[in-house]
Each structure stands twice: as C-alpha cells, then as structure tokens.
N, C-alpha and C positions, 0 to 999 in steps of 0.2 A: 450214726444224726450230725446234720451237718448245721452251718449256723440261721439258713433261711427259714429250718428249720424246729431248731427250737424260740422263734419266737412268738408258736404258736403253742409252744407246748406251756403249763400251769409247770408253780411257782414250784413243786414240791418234784413235778416231772425235771422240767431243766435245770436244776441241783442238778438227781442221776444222773444224764445224761453228760450232765459236760461233767462228772466226777467219772464216768465208765466207757464217755463213748464208747455208746453201743452199734452197731451195727445196721446200715439208711435201717432194711426192717424185720422186724417179729411178726415169723406170724408164725399164728396155732393152732389155728382151722379150727371148723366147729369141733372135731371128733377130735380130737390132743386130752394128750386125758389130764382131769383138774393135779395131777400129783404131780407132769413136768412145769408145769404152772406154781404152782410151791415149790418145788424146788428151784424156782429161779431167782424167786423172790422171802426166799431163806437166805440164797446165794450173792446177794446183791440186800441182804439185811445189812449182811455179817462183812462185808467188805467196807457200807456206811458208817460197819455196828451203833447201829439201829439193833429194837429186841421189833418181829414182830407179834402184834395182840389178842 
C-alpha cells in the first residue's frame, strides 16, 4: 500500500499496513473460501503478536 492509500485507512488498518507493507491489491473475490481469509488473519495476528477473538 502506498502513502496515498494510507491516508484513507482507519487507524488499525493503517498500523497493519505500515508494519507489514502488503501488496497494493488484496482481492479475495466473492467465491473465495472463508478458510483463506481466516488463514491470512491468523498470519497477520501472529506477526503482530495479537490474539484473534
């Protein structure tokens, strides 16, 4: 994500993006399995050292 996009992100998303420097586009499409989304959330949580609810 570039600096221009970060100005539109909320505080929490901005913090994650600044820490992890994700690619410009994350497209999970409508038919993508929820397991992939959960897996990404788990990896991000682990990198940030936080627990998922």
